[in-house]
N, C-alpha and C positions, 0 to 999 in steps of 0.2 A: 558523459555518464547520466542516465538520468535522475534518480534520485536522490544522488551524491550532490549534483549540481543544480538540482530544483529550484525555482524562484517563489518567492510569498505573493499572496492577493494580497499586496499594500499600495497599490494604485488602482484609477479605476479604467478602465479597459471593455474593449467591446467583446463579443459573444454569448451570450446566455444562456443557460440551458433549457433543453427543450422544454420541459416541463412547467418553466417559466414563460416562455417565450416561444409559443405554438409554433415550427414551421422553422426554428430559424437551423440550422446547421454548421454555422459557424462556432469555435470555442476560440477561447481565451486566449491573448497575446504572452511572451513570458514577461513576467513581473519580477517587482526588484525585492532580492532577500532581505534579512537583517540578523543582528549581531547578538542582540539580546540575550542571555542566560534564560531559559524557564526556572523561574526562579520559585513557581509554587513547587514544582517536580524537586528541584533541589534538596528544599525544605523539605521534604517529603523523607527522600533518600536518607538526609541526616538525620532524620529523627528516628530512621532505621524501622516506619514503614514501608520498605519495600526491602523484599529478599537479594539478595546477591545477583536472583536472574532477572529482576525488574518486577518481580509481582510481588501481592501484596499474599502475609499471609492468606486472609478470605480467598483472593482470587486463586490463589495456587491450591487451597483443598479443593475450590470450586472444577477448577481445571481438571485435576488429576483422577477428581472421583466420578464425574459425569461425561459421559460423553459429547461434547461441546463443539463445535466447526461454527464458519463465517461463511455466511451467504449475501455474497454481492450482486445484486440484478444493476447490469453498468445502463440497462436501457431506463427502469425505472427510479433508477441513480437511489436504491435502500444498501444498507448492511444490515443483515438480520443474523444475530445471535441464535443458533440450531441446538436444539438437544434431539438426537435422534432424528427424526422426522416433525419435530414439534418447535414451533417458534416462541423464541422467548423471550424476545425484545427486537425490535427497525428503528434504524436510527434512517431517518429519510432524507431527502436534498444531500447527500454527498458530492463530491466533488470525483471526476476521474480525468484522463487525459485530456489533454483541450481539443486533442484532436480525435477523440472518443475511445472506442475499445477493437479491439483484432485480434485473433488467432494467429496471425503472421507479424507480427511486432519488429521492429528492427530498430537498432543504436538512431537515438536523435526523431525518434518519428513522432513523440509525444501522442503515443496508445498507450491504453490498459490492455494488457494480455487479457486474454480470457484463458481459462483450463485451471488444472487444480493443484493448488501447490498446500505448501506446511509453511506454518510462521517457524524462521530458523534465529531471528535474535531478537531482543527487548531491550532498548536504551532508551536513554534520554537523549534529544536534540536542540542544540541550542539554535537550530531555524525551526525547526519544527515542535516542539514540546513534549513529543517521544513519538519515537517509532518502532513501530513492528514489521520487521523484515520477512518477505518471501524468499522461498529458494528458487527464485524463478535464473534461471529457463530451463524447464524441466525436458524428458528426455522425449516427449510429445513434440514439444519447441522445436530441440535439434533435429528431430528427422522428419518433421515437416519442410524446417529451413533447407535441410541439406538436402531433398528432394526436388525442392523447386531453387537450387541453387543458391540460397540466399546465406550460405555457412561453406567453408570449405571444409575438407576432410580432416583438417589437421583441429580445426574449429571444434569439429564433430567428435573426434576423438578426445579432447579434452575434458568437456562436458560429458559426454560418457563416462571415463574415467573416473571423475569427478562424481558421478553416483554410483558408479559401483563400488568406489572404496566408500561412498559413506559420508563426504567430505560434500562442502558447498562449491555448488556451480559457481562455474569463474565467470566474472560481472564484467569483464572488460572483451568478448567479444561481438561481431556483430548485427547480435540480438538483445544487443543493454543490457543493463540491469540493474543493482541496488534502487530494485522498489520493493515498495510495502505500504503500509496502511499507516497514516500517521495525523497530527492535528495541524494549525492553522501557524503555532507558534503567534508571534504579535502582529499578525496579517489581516485582513479586513475580514471581520465576519460578514458585511455588507456583500462585499466581492465574493467570496465562498459561498454565500446561499442564492448566486444566480449567476457564475461561472465557473462551468467546468475548468480548471486553472493549472492543474499540474503538467508535470513531463511523463507519465504515464501510472504515478502513483493512486493511490486510493485514498483521500483526504474527508476527514471528519473533524467537525471542531476539540478543542482543547480537553473542554470537561467529559465530549464523546470518546478520545481514547482515551484515556483515563478510566474510565469505564469499562471501554472494551480488554484491558491489562487486566483489569480486574479475573475476566473468563479466558483470557487464552494462556499459554505456557508456549514453550519452544517445542512444535510437534504438532500445535492444533491444526486443523484440515481448512483451509481458506479455498473456496471454488467459486469462480469470476465467471458470470456470467452475461 
């Protein structure tokens, strides 16, 4: 698994982000997870500030009435909230996979997949505070992998059938899965600010992922470049 087994930035490690340490190609090693719940988020849920789908009333209205989408720049390490072609807000110094990004992601390669996806779930997370899952792998991922022999015809058929019927794509193929945008939970903010530490997900701070949840909904496009 990728994000499902992903670990938090809670120990000092090597592998700094390129824009902080120019010329370094290394990325972070695996880190220690935590077990404490996201108390703040749970309090909000209990108070009724989030709808069943995970969005606040304000965020739900914004996401449904405006052409909102997310642009992730894996080189600049930024995540921008877009409306059409206009940038509404940009979060800098995000974290991606510890081995960078790729158009040919494989299971356990610790890389963030490039491509166009959609948010298919918004939920609280014991490990990451809040998790906005994406519908990876898509058919472009599957076609490329089949062409290069990275998945077998049976895996391709399973992915294709899921997309044909409108179901979430399978997460247990050779392409990996369980990916999305999430917070850092109880992990180290200092490490997050300096290291690409995820197993393939896109990480922002806890406050930032709460803000993102105000803007997005299930179906919001996420372009990872």
